C-alpha positions in Angstrom: -10.2 42.1 -22.6 -8.4 40.3 -19.8 -11.4 38.0 -19.3 -11.4 37.1 -23.0 -7.7 36.3 -22.8 -8.3 34.2 -19.7 -10.9 32.1 -21.5 -8.6 31.6 -24.5 -5.8 30.5 -22.1 -8.2 28.0 -20.4 -9.2 26.5 -23.8 -5.9 26.4 -25.6 -3.0 26.4 -23.1 -1.5 23.6 -21.1 -3.4 24.9 -18.0 -6.5 22.8 -18.9 -4.4 19.7 -19.4 -2.8 20.1 -16.0 -6.2 20.5 -14.4 -7.6 17.5 -16.1 -4.6 15.4 -15.1 -5.0 16.4 -11.5 -8.7 15.8 -11.6 -8.5 12.3 -13.1 -5.5 11.2 -10.9 -7.0 12.6 -7.7 -10.4 11.0 -8.3 -9.0 7.6 -9.1 -6.7 7.6 -6.1 -9.5 8.7 -3.7 -12.2 6.3 -5.1 -9.9 3.3 -4.8 -9.6 3.8 -1.0 -13.1 5.0 0.0 -13.0 3.1 3.2 -10.5 5.6 4.5 -13.0 8.5 4.5 -16.5 7.1 3.7 -19.1 8.6 6.0 -16.7 11.0 7.6 -16.2 14.6 6.3 -13.1 15.3 8.3 -11.4 12.2 6.9 -12.4 13.2 3.4 -10.8 16.6 4.0 -7.6 15.0 5.2 -7.6 12.5 2.3 -8.0 15.5 -0.1 -5.0 17.1 1.5 -3.0 13.8 1.2 -3.7 13.8 -2.6 -1.5 16.9 -2.8 1.4 14.4 -2.9 0.3 13.8 -6.5 -1.5 17.0 -7.6 1.1 19.5 -6.2 4.0 18.0 -8.4 1.6 18.1 -11.4 1.0 21.8 -10.7 4.7 22.5 -10.4 5.6 20.7 -13.6 2.6 22.2 -15.5 3.5 25.7 -14.3 7.1 25.2 -15.5 5.9 24.1 -18.9 3.7 27.1 -19.2 6.5 29.4 -18.0 8.7 28.2 -20.9 6.2 29.0 -23.5 7.6 32.3 -24.7 11.1 30.8 -25.0 9.8 27.6 -26.6 8.2 29.6 -29.4 11.0 32.1 -29.6 8.9 35.2 -28.9 10.8 36.6 -25.9 12.5 39.3 -27.8 9.3 40.2 -29.6 7.3 40.7 -26.5 10.2 42.4 -24.7 10.2 45.1 -27.5 6.6 46.1 -26.8 5.7 48.8 -24.4 3.1 46.6 -22.7 4.2 45.7 -19.2 5.1 42.1 -18.6 2.3 41.9 -16.0 -0.3 42.2 -18.7 0.9 39.0 -20.3 1.6 36.8 -17.3 -1.5 37.5 -15.3 -4.0 35.8 -17.7 -1.8 32.7 -18.0 -1.2 32.5 -14.3 -4.9 33.0 -13.6 -5.8 30.2 -16.1 -3.4 27.8 -14.3 -4.8 28.8 -10.9 -8.4 28.3 -12.0 -7.6 24.9 -13.6 -5.7 23.4 -10.6 -8.1 24.9 -8.0 -11.2 23.7 -9.9 -9.8 20.2 -10.3 -9.0 20.0 -6.6 -12.5 21.2 -5.6 -14.2 18.8 -8.1 -12.2 15.8 -6.7 -13.6 16.7 -3.2 -17.1 17.1 -4.5 -17.0 13.8 -6.4 -15.7 11.9 -3.3 -18.3 13.6 -1.1 -20.8 11.3 -2.9 -19.4 8.5 -0.8 -19.6 10.5 2.4 -23.0 12.2 2.2 -25.3 9.1 2.4 -23.8 7.8 5.7 -22.3 10.8 7.4 -23.9 11.5 10.7 -21.9 14.6 11.5 -20.7 17.5 9.4 -17.9 19.5 11.1 -17.5 22.9 9.4 -13.8 22.8 10.1 -13.6 20.0 7.4 -14.2 22.6 4.7 -11.5 24.9 6.1 -9.0 22.0 6.2 -9.8 21.0 2.7 -9.7 24.5 1.2 -6.1 25.0 2.4 -5.2 22.8 -0.5 -6.3 25.5 -3.0 -3.6 28.1 -2.2 -1.1 25.2 -2.0 -1.8 24.2 -5.6 -1.9 27.9 -6.8 1.4 28.6 -5.1 3.0 25.4 -6.7 1.7 26.4 -10.2 3.0 30.0 -10.0 6.3 29.0 -8.6 6.6 26.4 -11.4 5.9 29.1 -13.9 8.6 31.4 -12.4 11.1 28.5 -12.5 10.2 27.6 -16.1 10.7 31.2 -17.1 14.0 31.5 -15.3 15.3 28.1 -16.5 13.6 27.4 -19.8 15.0 23.8 -20.3 13.2 20.6 -21.2 14.3 19.0 -17.9 12.9 21.8 -15.7 9.4 20.4 -15.5 10.2 16.8 -14.7 12.9 17.9 -12.1 10.3 20.1 -10.4 7.8 17.3 -10.4 10.3 15.0 -8.6 11.3 17.8 -6.2 7.7 18.5 -5.3 6.9 14.8 -4.8 9.9 14.4 -2.5 9.1 17.6 -0.6 5.5 16.7 0.2 5.8 12.9 0.2 9.0 12.1 2.0 10.4 15.1 3.9 7.8 15.0 6.7 8.3 11.3 7.2 12.1 11.7 7.0 12.0 14.3 9.7 9.7 12.1 11.9 12.0 9.1 11.5 15.0 11.2 12.4 13.5 11.9 15.8 12.8 8.3 16.8 15.1 5.7 18.2 15.6 2.0 17.2 12.4 1.0 19.0 10.4 3.7 17.1 10.0 5.7 20.4 9.8 9.4 19.7 12.7 11.3 21.2 11.3 14.8 20.5 8.3 16.2 18.5 8.8 17.3 14.9 9.6 21.0 14.5 6.8 23.4 13.6 8.3 24.0 10.2 7.0 20.5 9.1 3.5 22.0 9.1 4.6 24.4 6.2 4.2 21.3 4.1 0.4 21.2 3.3 -0.2 17.4 3.5 -1.6 15.7 6.6 -1.6 12.0 7.6 -2.8 9.9 10.5 -5.8 11.9 11.9 -8.2 10.0 14.1 -11.9 10.0 13.4 -12.5 11.9 16.6 -10.0 14.6 15.9 -10.0 17.8 13.9 -7.3 20.3 12.8 -7.1 23.4 15.0 -8.4 26.4 13.2 -5.3 28.4 14.2 -3.2 25.9 12.2 -5.3 26.1 9.1 -5.2 29.9 9.2 -1.5 30.0 9.6 -1.0 27.5 6.8 -3.3 29.6 4.6 -1.3 32.7 5.4 2.0 31.0 4.5 0.6 29.4 1.2 -1.1 32.6 0.0 2.2 34.5 0.7 4.1 31.8 -1.2 1.7 32.1 -4.1 2.3 35.9 -4.1 6.0 35.3 -4.2 5.6 33.0 -7.2 3.5 35.6 -9.0 5.9 38.4 -8.2 8.8 36.3 -9.4 7.0 35.5 -12.6 6.4 39.2 -13.4 9.8 40.5 -12.1 12.3 41.9 -14.6 14.9 43.7 -12.6 17.0 42.3 -9.8 15.5 44.5 -7.1 12.1 43.3 -8.1 13.2 39.7 -7.7 14.6 40.5 -4.3 11.3 42.2 -3.3 9.3 39.2 -4.6 10.8 36.8 -2.0 9.7 39.0 0.9 6.1 37.7 1.3 7.2 34.1 1.6 10.0 34.9 3.9 7.9 37.0 6.3 4.9 34.7 6.3 7.2 31.7 6.8 8.8 33.3 9.8 5.4 34.1 11.3 4.0 30.7 10.6 7.0 28.8 12.1 6.8 31.0 15.2 3.1 30.2 15.9 2.6 26.7 14.5 2.7 23.9 17.0 5.4 21.3 17.1 4.6 17.7 16.5 3.4 17.8 12.9 -0.1 16.3 12.5 -0.3 15.2 16.2 0.5 18.8 17.3 -2.0 20.3 14.9 -4.8 17.9 15.8 -7.3 18.4 18.7 -10.2 16.3 19.8 -13.5 17.4 18.4 -16.0 17.5 21.3 -19.0 17.1 19.0 -17.5 14.1 17.2 -17.3 12.2 20.5 -20.9 12.9 21.6 -23.0 9.8 22.1 -25.8 8.8 19.7 -27.9 6.0 21.3 -30.5 3.4 20.6 -32.8 2.9 23.6 -35.2 0.3 22.2 -33.9 -2.2 24.6 -30.5 -2.3 26.5 -28.9 1.0 25.6 -26.3 0.9 22.8 -24.4 4.0 21.9 -21.8 5.1 19.3 -20.0 8.4 18.9 -21.6 11.0 16.6 -18.7 10.7 14.1 -19.8 7.1 13.6 -23.6 7.5 13.9 -24.1 5.5 10.7 -22.7 2.4 12.4 -25.4 2.3 15.1 -27.9 0.1 13.3 -25.2 -2.4 12.5 -23.8 -2.8 16.0 -27.1 -2.7 18.0 -27.8 -6.4 17.4 -24.4 -7.9 18.3 -24.1 -5.5 21.3 -27.4 -6.6 22.8 -26.6 -10.2 22.1 -23.3 -9.7 24.0 -25.1 -8.0 26.9 -27.6 -10.9 27.0 -24.8 -13.4 27.3 -23.2 -11.4 30.1 -26.4 -11.0 32.0 -27.0 -14.8 31.9 -23.7 -15.5 33.6 -22.3 -12.5 35.4 -23.7 -11.0 38.6 -24.1 -7.3 38.3 -23.5 -7.6 34.5 -23.2 -4.5 32.4 -26.5 -3.2 31.0 -25.3 -0.8 28.3 -22.7 -0.8 25.5 -20.9 2.3 24.5 -18.3 2.9 21.8 -14.9 4.0 23.1 -13.8 7.6 22.7 -10.1 6.7 23.0 -8.0 7.7 20.0 -6.3 5.1 17.8 -2.6 4.7 18.2 -1.5 7.0 15.4 -3.8 9.7 16.6 -2.8 9.5 20.3 1.0 9.2 20.0 2.6 11.9 22.1 -0.6 12.8 23.9 -0.6 12.5 27.7 -4.4 12.7 28.3 -5.7 10.7 31.3 -8.0 7.8 30.4 -11.7 8.1 31.2 -12.7 5.0 33.2 -16.1 3.7 32.4 -18.8 2.7 35.0 -19.4 -0.9 36.2 -22.7 -1.1 34.3 -21.1 -0.2 31.0 -19.1 -2.2 28.5 -17.0 -0.1 26.1 -16.2 -1.5 22.7 -13.8 -0.4 20.0 -14.9 0.9 16.6 -15.7 -1.9 14.2 -14.2 -2.0 10.8 -15.8 0.4 8.3 -16.6 -1.0 4.9 -16.5 0.8 1.5 -20.0 2.1 1.8 -19.7 3.5 5.3 -21.4 0.7 7.3 -19.9 -1.6 9.9 -18.1 -4.6 8.3 -19.0 -7.4 10.7 -17.9 -10.2 8.4 -15.7 -12.8 9.9 -17.7 -13.0 13.2 -15.0 -11.0 15.0 -17.3 -8.3 16.6 -19.3 -10.4 19.1 -16.1 -11.9 20.6 -14.6 -8.5 20.8 -17.7 -7.2 22.7 -17.5 -10.1 25.2 -13.8 -9.4 25.6 -14.6 -5.8 26.4 -16.3 -7.0 29.6 -12.8 -7.7 31.0 -11.2 -4.4 30.1 -11.0 -1.0 31.6 -9.3 2.3 30.4 -6.2 2.2 32.6 -3.9 4.5 30.6 -0.5 3.2 29.4 -0.5 0.4 31.9 1.4 -2.5 30.1 -0.1 -6.0 29.9 1.6 -9.3 30.4 1.1 -12.2 28.1 -0.6 -14.0 31.1 -3.3 -11.3 31.2 -4.1 -11.7 27.5 -4.4 -15.4 27.9 -6.6 -15.0 31.0 -8.9 -12.5 29.2 -9.3 -15.0 26.3 -10.3 -17.7 28.8 -12.8 -15.3 30.5 -14.3 -14.4 27.1 -14.6 -18.0 26.2 -16.5 -18.6 29.5 -19.0 -16.0 28.6 -19.6 -17.4 25.1 -19.7 -21.0 26.4 -17.2 -22.0 23.7 -13.6 -23.2 24.2 -11.0 -20.4 23.8 -9.8 -19.7 20.3 -6.0 -19.6 20.2 -4.5 -16.4 18.9 -2.1 -16.6 15.9 0.8 -15.2 17.9 0.4 -17.7 20.8 3.1 -20.2 21.6 2.1 -23.9 22.1 2.5 -23.3 25.9 -0.1 -20.5 25.7 -2.6 -22.7 23.9 -2.1 -25.4 26.5 -2.5 -22.9 29.4 -5.7 -21.4 28.0 -7.3 -24.8 27.3 -6.4 -26.1 30.7 -7.7 -23.0 32.5 -10.9 -23.1 30.6 -11.6 -26.8 31.4 -10.7 -26.2 35.1 -13.1 -23.3 35.2 -16.1 -24.9 33.6 -15.6 -28.0 35.8 -16.4 -26.0 38.9 -20.0 -25.7 40.2 -22.0 -22.9 38.5 -22.2 -20.8 41.7 -18.4 -20.9 42.2 -17.8 -20.1 38.5 -20.0 -17.0 38.8 -18.3 -15.9 42.1 -14.8 -16.2 40.6 -15.6 -14.4 37.4 -17.5 -11.6 39.2 -14.4 -11.1 41.4 -12.2 -11.1 38.2 -14.4 -8.4 36.6 -14.4 -6.3 39.8 -10.6 -6.4 39.8 -10.4 -5.5 36.1 -12.7 -2.5 36.6 -10.4 -1.3 39.3 -7.4 -1.7 37.0 -6.0 -4.7 38.9 -4.9 -7.9 37.1 -4.9 -10.2 40.1 -8.5 -11.3 39.8 -8.2 -12.2 36.2 -4.9 -14.0 36.6 -6.5 -16.1 39.4 -8.5 -18.1 36.8 -5.2 -19.5 35.4 -3.7 -22.6 37.2 -1.2 -21.4 39.8 1.7 -23.4 38.5 1.2 -21.9 35.0 1.4 -18.3 36.1 
């Protein structure tokens, strides 16, 4: 009987509409920004969690609308006069809403996975765990919305809950983060662990994953919150209402005590498999990280061209090109890991731009110059760079390519003049002297010293 009622609820109640709205909205939002996750399962999981900013308010509002149904049709007194427990009536409706929102969320993930599967070179099982945490989040939102709709059966309840839900998951974490930064956006202290009670994630690097402990604690909290919503929905007496809040309170206390501080940065850890090297050895070795294995065929050609230009001009030139494993800025903020210096025979390049189909976007001819520039770089930690070093590196890169230096958009006229003068002075020297000076500059760079590179600038300009 309960199964039959559940099927009727799914066909005829607002639960189906809430699910369809979440499905369409989530799919459209994800597929308009495929470059964020294409070819990377963990980024798809994080993007799915980010879509809770939209789907969670829908679940809250839809639950409130369903919770008002008895009052809207004026059957409260009729049902209250029957001997049938309230649980028998609310469970099929609550189950229908849970099935609708959970199915919509999973379908959005499966649809978007069509853009990941063809080019993904690595499938971390933790991505499924991270993504599935969104299911109890939506169920909890739906059941809490139903309880609120039953308690306050007003027309404005559903839209107010939608706004509250959007503010809670969309703005509160960012507001807390901004409150702990100064005028220069330097973080004064990490975000409190309670921020991770909000189920959305932002700013995960491709080489990171979410610690399993964090996902389990979030699941515990969200399942308990869903239990509280269901208990409130079925509660009739005051002591039952007081008892209904206990699961959420207890689980919240446990989660806050064991969740890390620092929001996403505190929950993220480097995935050791994602940073493993995948190499092409049909010539000078070119390697990318496993998380970006699909980019290897695209970067092999430019990387070997860059290695050839270096070999033609530099003594003891690098003979292999490897993708950097350093985290992007947003993924590494607050981390104090020591940099891994690369060997003299290796040039380390940054991840190229990824296009909408998961391949390397090399349009604009930016990649080859960036590879040549990498010959004059070393992982030296947070060591700050002066403007003179950037100008000198541009001149050194131009020397490798045999083309005059390209001015950067942020350069002052004096910088342009300095770079052009240094380049002309360098190429006017005998070939042997050019090679000796640039070899000394690269040796200093690999030792994290700037003196050798700055030496190619005219003395009066430094």
